[in-house]
MIFI-302053 format. One record per residue (C-alpha): x, y, z. Coordinates in steps of 0.05 Angstrom, whole numbers, padded with zeros to 5 digits, always signed. Each point is the difference from the previous one (the first is absolute). Example, Ala and Ser with C-alpha at 12.3 -4.5 7.8 and 13.67 -1.06 7.14 Angstrom:
REM residues 2
+00246-00090+00156 +00027+00069-00013 
END
This chain:
REM residues 214
-00324+00600-00154 -00070+00023-00014 -00050-00007+00059 -00035-00061-00031 +00064-00036-00006 +00014-00027+00077 +00051-00047+00016 -00014-00046+00058 +00053-00021+00047 +00002-00059+00041 +00061+00010+00047 +00025-00065+00043 +00050+00007+00057 +00048-00061-00004 -00010-00063+00044 +00029-00009+00073 +00074-00004+00006 +00036-00020+00064 +00025+00074+00009 -00072+00022-00002 -00018-00043+00060 +00064+00030+00035 -00024+00068-00016 +00070+00007-00038 +00010+00057-00055 +00009-00035-00062 +00000+00059-00045 +00036-00017-00065 +00036-00061+00033 -00021-00061-00040 -00035-00042+00048 -00040-00057-00028 -00069-00030+00026 -00006-00045+00060 -00051-00057-00005 -00058+00036+00027 +00016+00056-00053 +00000-00053-00055 -00071-00026+00026 -00025+00072-00007 +00022-00001-00066 -00038-00056-00017 -00057+00026+00034 +00001+00058-00048 -00020-00041-00057 -00072-00012+00015 -00006+00079+00019 +00030+00014-00067 -00030-00053-00043 -00071+00040-00018 +00045+00065-00029 +00022+00015-00066 +00070+00035-00003 +00031+00033-00056 +00071-00001+00030 +00034-00026+00063 +00059+00030+00030 +00042-00010+00062 +00053+00030+00039 +00070-00038-00021 +00011-00018+00075 -00011-00075+00016 -00050+00012+00050 -00048+00028-00050 +00017-00027-00066 -00006-00076+00037 -00072+00026+00027 -00013+00017-00072 +00024-00064-00033 -00039-00040+00047 -00060+00037-00001 -00009+00012-00071 +00020-00070-00026 -00072-00017-00024 -00014+00079-00034 +00040-00016-00067 +00037+00065+00003 +00078+00012+00009 +00025+00040+00060 +00039+00055-00016 +00052+00022+00050 -00003+00080+00014 +00053+00030+00046 -00047+00058+00013 -00037-00048+00043 +00054-00015+00049 -00005+00021+00072 +00036+00061+00022 +00068-00004+00019 +00002+00014+00074 +00076+00012+00005 +00031-00022+00059 -00056-00022+00038 -00007-00057-00054 +00010-00066+00042 -00017+00029+00064 -00069-00011+00043 -00024+00066+00035 +00036-00019+00063 +00067-00010-00034 -00011+00066-00039 -00014+00042+00059 +00063-00024+00036 +00048+00000-00064 -00026+00060-00034 -00045+00045+00048 -00001+00060-00041 -00014-00034-00071 -00051-00045+00041 -00038+00064+00022 -00002+00029-00066 -00027-00066-00030 -00052+00002+00059 -00021+00069-00011 -00007-00007-00079 +00045+00053-00015 -00014+00005-00074 +00071+00026-00024 +00047-00042+00043 +00034-00060-00031 +00020-00043+00061 +00074+00013-00017 +00013-00031-00075 -00078-00022-00019 -00063+00028-00025 -00032+00064+00029 -00080-00014+00001 -00005+00057-00050 +00047-00034-00051 -00033-00064+00010 -00064+00026-00016 +00026+00029-00057 +00027-00062-00026 -00063-00041+00019 -00052+00044-00027 +00040+00012-00067 -00002-00075-00008 -00069-00008+00014 -00020+00065-00046 +00039-00035-00063 -00038-00065+00014 -00061+00042+00002 +00013+00030-00066 +00028-00064-00031 -00069-00039+00019 -00050+00055-00004 -00069-00032+00003 +00025-00069+00027 +00012-00034+00069 +00074-00005+00016 +00022-00055+00060 +00061+00029+00045 +00043-00039+00054 +00038+00046+00039 +00014+00025+00072 -00034+00029+00062 +00041+00072-00017 -00024+00000-00070 -00073-00017+00023 +00005+00054+00047 +00019+00054-00048 -00055-00025-00047 -00049+00005+00052 +00019+00068+00016 +00004+00026-00068 -00076-00028-00008 -00025+00036+00069 +00039+00061+00004 +00028-00019+00066 +00073+00031+00006 +00066-00039+00003 +00021+00025+00073 -00069-00022+00036 +00003-00066+00036 -00041-00058-00041 -00069-00008+00022 -00014-00058-00050 +00019-00080-00008 +00061-00026-00043 -00012-00074+00009 +00043-00054-00035 -00033-00026-00061 -00071+00041+00001 -00032+00029-00059 +00004+00075-00004 -00037+00031-00058 +00011+00070-00035 -00023+00034-00060 +00037+00052-00043 -00033+00048-00051 +00004+00075-00026 -00024+00027+00068 +00052-00040+00041 +00007-00057+00046 -00063-00031+00032 -00004-00051+00059 -00049-00061-00013 +00016-00048+00056 +00055-00013+00048 +00035-00059+00035 -00050-00056-00021 +00031-00060+00038 -00064-00045-00005 +00039-00053-00039 +00049-00007+00057 +00003-00037+00067 +00042+00054+00027 +00045+00055-00026 +00051+00041+00035 +00005+00080+00005 +00065+00024+00030 +00017+00051-00041 +00017+00058+00041 -00023+00075-00009 
END
């Protein structure tokens, strides 16, 4: 990839689910959108209408894939499922609220809250393994679509990794940036690396949750 061949990414977190509202860790459990999330996906149509994309990708989990299908219905491009855009597998914490996790798995919860990079939450993905999987997928898309714009529907954890890759914020540090549902997040990739363009644009939404821990 040469310096003049910039790949521009619009990364979109899926619309709201019932588990988002409950602050329940979804991970790779396949929870679909609720009515509010479907409305957020429809609101994305106007926000995306003025942009031209060379490709559209989505995590193959329902909450992302259905956000993509609703939001891109008028763009005239097929949505390609991409497992590399899946949320992190949170191991035994999947399906729990923070309160439940702290009682049922106190040691795992402590590592989760501390963002211990090489800890896999017992049978899940460590932050290091997750970040490697996510960035390998994004790098492949950047090379495949060099010089164009890519629209990708994904999850809070994936956005967390991408933001850190573009800004140099280490995986173990607490999050100091937003990850709202159905917001637009713009990055660029060229020969010099990843660059943050704009983040957490929610102007098309009446409301958006940001319940992601860390």
